[in-house]
N, C-alpha and C positions, 0 to 999 in steps of 0.2 A: 950457454945461457943457464943460469941458476933456476932452478924450479921454484915456483911460487911457494911460500910457507903454507904448510898444511895446518889444519885445525888441531888443537891439542888433542892427544889420545884421551878417549872417554868423553869428549864434549862434541857436539854436533851443531854446526851453524843452522839456525832456523830463519827462514825466509818468510817473513810476516806477509808478504805480498802474494804468496802463492799457496801457503799452508794455512788453513783455518783451524783453530782449536775446536775440539768436540768434547765439551763437558757433559756431564749428565743433564738430563732434560729438567728445566725449571719452569716456574710460572712465568710467562712472558711479561706480565704486569710487574712482577718483582724484579726481572732483569732490567725492564725500562726504568722503573723508579730508582734502582741502584745506579744505573748509568746516568740519569739526570743528576742524582745527588753528588755523584763524582765530578761531573762537569761544573756544577755550581760551586764546589770547593776549589777549583782551580785557581780562582782569583775573585777579588770584590768587584763590584758590589754583589752581595748575596740576593738571589731572586726568590720570590715565593714559590711555594709548591704548585699553586695553581698557575702561576705565570710560566713556570717550566713545563707543565703538561700543555699549555696552550702553545708553547713553542714547538713541542714535539708534534701535536696535531697539525700545526701549520706546515712544519717541515715534511711531515708524511703526506699530506695533501699535495705537496709540491713535487716530492721526490718518487713516492710509491703510492698513488692514489687508489690503486686497486688491490692493494695487499690487505687481507683480512686477518690471517694468522700469522704470528711472528715466530720464526725459528731463530736458533742462536746464531747460525751463519749469516741470515739476513740481517739481524741486529748488529752483528760485528761489522759488516760492511757499511751499514747505515750510520755508524756512530761518528764517521767523519763529517757528514752533512749536519748531523745534530750538534756536534762540537762547534761547528762554524756558526750555527744559528744562535747557540747560547752565547758565544763570544761577542757576536754583533750586538745581541741584546743587552749584554753588560756595557758595551761601549756607548750605544745609543741611549741608553736609559729608557724611560717610558715610551712606548711606540706611538707613533703619529697616527692620528685617525683622519687622514686627509679624505679618504674615499667615503668614510661614514659622514663627515661634515659636507661633502658635496652632495651626497644623497639626500640629507635632511634639507639642504638648500633647494634642491629640486621639489621636494615635498611641500615646502613652504610656498614656493612659487605656484604649484599646482592648486593648493588651497586658497591662495589669493585670487587665482583666476576662476576658482570653482569649476574645475575640470574634472569631473568624476570619472569619466572614461579613462583619462590619462592616469589618474591615481590608481585605478584598478590595474593598468598595465605596469605601473611601478611596483606594487605590493604584491609580487608574486610569491607563491608558497609551494609550488609543485617543482620538484627538480626535473631535469637538470638545470642548474643555474648558470647564468652567464658570468664571465670572468670578473665583472664589476661586483656581483654578489659574493663571490668567493673571496675577493679581497676584503669586502666589508666584513665577512663572517670571521676572517683571520684577525682583523683589527679588533673586533668586539671581544674575541676570545682571549686576546692578549691584554687589551685594556680594560675591559669590563667582564671579567670572569663571573662565575656564579657567586651571588652575595654582594655584588656591586650594582644591583639594579637601580638604587637611589641616585648613584652618579651618573648612570646612563639617562635616568629620567630628567636629572638637571640639565644635562647637555641638550637633551630633545627640547626641553623648555626654553632654553636659550636661543636655539637655532630655529624654532617654529613660533615667531612672534604672532602670527595671525591666529594660530590656536590658543596661544597663551593670552592674548588681548580679546580675541573673540570679536563679535559684532554687537554694537549697542550696549557694550558693557557686560554682555554675557559671554564669559570665557569658554573656551572649548577644551577643558582639562581632559576630559574623557578621550579626546583624540590623542592627546599626548600619552596617556597611559596605554592607548591601543598601539601606538607606534613603538613603545617600550616592549610591549608583549609580543609585538611582531618581530623585533630584533631577538628577543629571547628565543622565539620559535625557530628562526633561522640558525642560530648557533647551537640550540639544544636538540633539535629534531634528529631522529634516526629513523629513516624510512624502513629499515630492516625490521624494526619493532612497530608493528601496527597499532598495537594497544596504546603504547606511550604516544605515538603520533596522533591517535584520536583524542587522547586527553589534552595534549598541547593545543590541538586545533579547536577543541571545545572551549578552553580558556581564551584562545584568540577570538573566536567569534562572539564570545560573551562580552569582551571589550569592545569588539566591533559594533555590537548592538547598543551598547551604552553610548557610544559616539554617534550613532544614527538618531538617537533621541533628541539631539539639539534642534531647536526650533527652526533655525535658519541655515546653519552650516551642515545639518545632518544629511541633506539631500546629496552632498558631494561624496559621501562614503557609500551611498546606496548600491552602485555597481559592485563595489568591493564586497558588500554583505552578500549580494546575490552570487558572486563568484565563489566565496568561501562557502555559502550554504550548499552549493552544487558538490563542492569537494567532500564536505562532511557527509552529505547524504550518500554519495558513493562509498565512503569509508565505513559508515555505520552499516550500510546493507552488506558490504563485503564482510564485515566482522560477524554479522548475524548468520552469515551462511558458513562460517567457520567456528562452530561452537567450542572446539578445542582450545582456541586462543583465549576465551573468556570463561573457561570451566572453574577457575578459581574464584572469579567475581560471583558466579551462580552459587558456588558452595558457600561463599562468604553471606550472600543475601539470604540464603536458606537458613544458616545458623542464626542470623540475627531475627528472623521471623518477619512476617508481614509481606505485603505485595512486592515483588521484585520489579524495579524499573530497569528494563533492559537498555542496552546501549542505543539501539534505534529510538527508543521512546525518549531517552535523554536528548539525543540530537534533535528529534521533533519538537521537544519542549523549547530548546534554544532557538530553533527556527520560528517557532510560534511567537516568541518575544519580538522578533523583527517584524513578523506579520502583523501583530497588534500595533506596533509602532506606525507602520505604514497605513493601517486602516484608520487609525485616530489622528492621522496628520491634518493640521489645520493651517499649514503655512501657505497653501495655495488657494484656489477658487473655493468658495463654499460648497459648491457641487462636486469638487474634485475633477472637473472637466475644463479644459482650456483648448479652444480651436478643435474641438471634437476628439481630443486625445486626453488620457489621464494626466493630471497635473500634479507636481511635486512628488512626494514619496508614494502617493497612491498608485503611481505607475508600477510599482514593485509587488502589489497585493497579490495577484494571481500567480506571479512567478514563484514567490516565496510559498504561497499556499499549495502549489502544485508539487514543490519539492517536499514539503511536509506531508502531504497526502501520499505521495510516493513511498515515503518511509513507513508511514502507518500502515499502508496496505501490504508492503513487503513483510513487515513483521506481524501482520494479522492482529493489529490493535485498532480496527476500524471504528470502534466505538468512540474513540477519542476524536475522530474526525467530525462528529456532529456539531460541536462547538464552532469549527471552522466554517462549515456551510451556514450555520445560523448567523454568525457575524457578517459574512459576505452578504447574505440576503438582506440583512437589515441596514448595513452601513456602507457597502461598496458601490461605486459608480457602475453603470450598466456593463454587463460582460461584452457587449457588442462593440465597444470603443477600443478593446484590447486586440492584440494580434491574434492572428489565426491560430497559431501554435498554442498560445496560452487558452484561447477558448476551447479547442479540441481537447487538450489534456485535462482541463478542469471539468468539462462535461462528461469525459470518460470516467473519471473517478466519482463525480457525483451520480452518474447512472449505476456505477457498481455498488455505491453505498446504498442507493435507493432499492436496487435488486436484492441486496442482502437483508434489507429491512421489509421485503415482501411488498414494496410499492412498485409493482411491475409495469403499471401504465405510465407512471411518472419516469420510471427507468428508461422505457423505450422512447419517451419523448427527448430525453437528454441524450440517450446514446444515438438516436436517429440523427439529431442536429449535429453531433460530434462526427458521425460517419459522413454526412453530407458536406461538412467544411473541411474534412481531412483531405490533404493532397493525394491525388490518384497514384503517384509514384510511391507514396509511403505505405507499402504493402504490409509491413509488419504492424504498423499502427492501425491500419484499416481492418486487419484481420482480428486483432485484439478486440476492437470495437464491435465487429460484425459477430463475434461468438456470443457476446452478452446481449446484443441486440436480437439475434435469432432465438435465444433462450427465452428472452422477455416476451417475444411475440407468440412463441409456441404456447407458453403458459396462458396468454391471452386469446388463444384460439386462432392465431393467424400464422399460417405456415409459410416458409420461405418458397419462393418460385424457383423454377429451374433456371431462369436467366440469372438470378442473383447467386445461386450455388455455382454457376459457371464462370464467375468472375475469378480473376487471378488470386485475389486475397481470400477467396473461399475454397481454395484447393484442399480437398479432403474432407470438408465439412459435410458434404452430401451423404458419405458413408456413415457418418455418426448420427446426423439429424434426420435423414429421409426415412430410415426404418421406424424411428420413433413417431414421426407424423404419420406414416401409414397405419401404425398400430392404433394410434388415437382415433383416426378417422374410422377404423374398422370395429372399434369397441372391443378389442381383443385384450382383455385384462391379463391373461396368462402371459402372452407375449410381451406385453408392456412391462410386466414385472421381471421378466427374463432379460430384457434389454437394459433395464435400469438396476439390475441386481449388483450388489457389491463385488461380486466376482465374475462380472460380464466381461466380454472382450473390450469394450470402450469405457468401462467404469474408471480405470485410472485416469483416462483423459478428462472425463467429466469432473473427477475429484480434483484433478490439478487446477482447473479453473473454478472450482467451488460452485458448481452449477447442478450437481447431481441430486442432492437432497430437495432442492426447489422443484426439479422436473419431476421427481417421484411423488411429492406430496401434492403439487398444485395441479399436475396434469390428470391426476386419477378421476376427479369429477368429469373431465371432459371425455375420458374413456367410457364412463358409465352413461353419460348422456348420448354418445355414439351407439352404445349397446341397446339402450332403450329405443332409439330411432331405428336401429337395424331390425330389432324385434318387431316393431310396428310395421316396417315395409314387408317383412316375410310373413307375419301372422296376425297383423292388427286389423281391426274392423274399420274400413274406410267411412262408414256411416252413411247416412242419407241426408243430403242437404236440403232436399225438397221436403222431407219430414221432419226437418229440424232435429235430426239425430246426429249428434257429434261423433267424429272418429274417436275410437278408443282403442287401447291396448290392454290385453288381460295381463295383470300383475303376476299371475301364475306362470305365464310364458316368460316373463322377464326373470322370474325366480329360478325357472329351470335353466335358462341360459347362464345366468350368474353362477349357479351352483356347478354346472358343468365346467365353466371356466376355472372357478375357485378349485374344483376338485383336481383339475389338471395341473394348478399351480401348487397345491398343497401336497400332493403324493410324492413320496421320496423316490430315489432311483430304484428300479426293480419292484415297487409295490404294485400289486394287482388291484384292479377295480372290482368292487363287490357286485357291480351292476352288470358288467359285460363280460368279466373274466379275462378281458384282454389286458395286456401289459401297457402301461403308458410309457411313452418315450420321455421319461421324466429324468434322465440322467444329466441333461443340460443345466448349466448354472441358471438360477433365478426362477425355475419352474415351480419352486415350492415356496409357499407363503412363510412369513416370519414366524407364524403360530406354530409351525412344525417344531420349533425349538422346545416347546413344552411337552413333546411326545417322546416316548421312550423308543428310539430307534435301534436300541441295542438288542432287542428282541429277535429271534431267528425269523428269517423272512418266510420260513414254511409255516409259521404259526398262522392262526386264523386272524384276519384283521380285526375282529371284534375282541381279540385277546390283548391287543395292544393297549396299555393303560394310557389314559389321557389326563393331563395335569388339571386339577380343579382347585381353585383357590379356596381355603378354608371358609371365608365369608360367604361363599356361594355354594357350599356343600348342601346337597338335598334339594336344591332348586330344580324344577323341570328342565329337561334338555329339549333340543329340537326333535330328537326321536321319541320323546315321551308322548303317547297319545293324549295325555291330558292337557298338552299345550295346543289349545285350539287355534292359536294365532299363526301356526305355521304347519307346513306339510312335513311329513316324516323325512328325515335325512336318508339318502340312499346308502350312505356310509356313516354310521353314527360316531365313528372315532375321528372323523375329520370336522373341523370347525368351519362348517358351510354356512352361507347366509340363510336368514330365516325370513319369512314374509314380513315381520315387524321391521327387519333392517332394510328390506326392499322399499317399504313404504316410507321409512324415515329418510332413505336415500332420494327417493323422488321429491319428496317434500323439500328437502334442502335444494335440489336442483330448481324446483319450482321457485323457491324464496330467492335464488341467486338469479332468476330470470333466464336460466339456460333451457328451461322447459315452460311452455305456456299452456296453462290448463289447471285442472284440478284433480283430486283423487276421491273416488267413491270407495270408502272403507267398506261399506256394506257389500258391494258387488266386487271389490278388489279389482277395479279397473282405473286406468288414467284416461281422462277425457280431454281432447284438445279443444282450446276455444279460438275463435276467429278463422275457422277453416273456410267459411263461405267466402270470405273476401281474398284470402291469400292462398288457400289451399292447405291441405293437412300438414305437409311437411314444412312449408315456409312459416305456417302459424305456430305450429306446435314445437319446432325446433329451430328458433332463431339463431342466427350466427353468433357465437360467443363474443367475437371481437366487437360486433356492434352493440350488444348488450353492455359489455363492460365499459366501452367508450362512451355510450350515452349517459352513464351515471358519474363520468369523471370530467373535471374541467381541465383546461391546459394550464393551470398554475402548478409550477414545479418548485417546491421549497428549497432554497439553496441557489436557484438559478435567477440572478438579478437581471431582468430585462429592463427595456426603456419604460420609465414610469412605473416600474414594479417595486414591490417591497410591501411592508406590513400596512403602512399608511395608505398607499395607493389602492391595495387590495381591498381594504376596508371601505374606502370611498366608492369603489366599483360596486361592491356588493350593496351598498345603500343607494346606488343610482347616480352617484356624483361623477363628475369628470376628473378622474384621478390625475391625468396629465395636466389638465388646466388648473386644477386647485391645489396641486401638490406644492408645499412650501409657503402658502399664502398665510398671513396672519389675519385674523378676524378680530376686530375691536368690539368688545362686548361691554364697554363702560356704561352705555346707555340702555342696556337691555333690561326689560321689566321681567319679573317672575312670571312663570307659566301660569295662565289662567287669569291674570290681571287685565281688566280692559283698560284701553287708553281713554284719556279724558277727552271730553267734548269740547 
């Protein structure tokens, strides 16, 4: 048998099925573009560049959906599928949009039935998408590439007659534009690029807000607005936590000058548009209530407001929340008719807003109601509310009980709040400053929840009140009730106690006391007062304390100090280099406590004594040192701005102040056509 012919000498047979070429590395986009151009020149008709790239994307999603980076070998094996797709496109001509037409038909039916919940289920924006949406995306990329949005809008206008014609002659063209933007979002979104996704979603939500403003059909799209608002709030907060992704935007805003609007602020402003639309809705009942529930678009007031507040508190732009609370207080239906989740969330943010603005009594009212309404299994939410509720009550002089701190949501709170409460009750100003120092053990935790400064500033008067009370118990004159002699406390004793504690807080680590010669245990954080930053601590410790220079402002140079014998209003300081309290400061401190109602009595400046009033009826301690919680609560009413209750609001509150029945007269119209001027007597 003859042998098979061999290949000619110098030439080797190449098997294209088993051997792949390995050219030098090139740009994958250039390779793909060259391949598409070559396939297009294979035969008529010629396809546009955008159509060719749409075919490539559709083929890639079908054959290699998980492939991110193209190599030459992968593209070489992929070219057969791509050639087949291009050939079919040339034979079929323009691609059919049957799936897109079917989808628009379903949207038209939903609008006709005014089924807002089903519309929300259809207009999904978060991947992964179902097969129906993937087919629709392929059709749109091939038939309506970028630049052909007008043709897509024309198709939507034809297939959505309910939106085109509207109701009672009012067309809903904003809905058609929204649907076009929705399709553009589906075919252009790239979830790997969060910033571009945020921009596309912002444009989509703005179109959605425009469709929401329709007087009669806008209610259909309200569930979709709420769903998209939740998505953009999560995305905006996520981007705010990753500043590297938006660093170029920050630099651009800095170069242009002026205040920079952050991405969360922009998202909050978009949500505020939907909030205002729902708040001003007049399509339902005048009161906004139907069968005990919110009517029309007013059902979305608190849901959208809570999302907006969540963004503002996350990016620490809480000042912008004031307008939301004011609008709800004046125009919203009562909060009680909304769901428990909406009530708890709104009162939580309202309480935090009032806490940051130093309205602690009103804050605890809102937070207490939120805590009472919150479900017991929701431990995380109850814990967040409880942290601010405890902080508000401590500032008001009411400490948490052991039973409250033993609850599951209060795990770990006793270790942070109990030492503070114990220090306030003891009047130990040095330990109080140590606990709330910026470098203290729990300071990062207090700063994380943004309650540190409020506790430091607002609890200090309570500490001094306890200090005066303790001095009275230990060294005060109990008086003689039969001789009508009031109980008193010597201000010199208060001054000595305050100086001793202040000296303990002021001395730096290792500094010796000039009075006792003993070394203070002042190395722990917070035992020094902030005034120590004005002292020169770089001097050798062996130097005499009197040699340490003290900073004196030039405007106060030459004035007598506390150690100057010429200062008759104060005792001489035990250490002239420490900024210790003087008698004048003690008198001013007690005068302030008396004015606030935390002390009941008067000061005898001549005798330097504080006298307690009403001791004959209640006893010295009960009369002279009333509980701060009762004092503050007695001068506050139960009205909380921003909390719309039944019959509450500006008009009802004013009528109640004037003695009228707000609930009975609210909304009534009084006819004054026959009223006479004031002072004119009627005819006989």
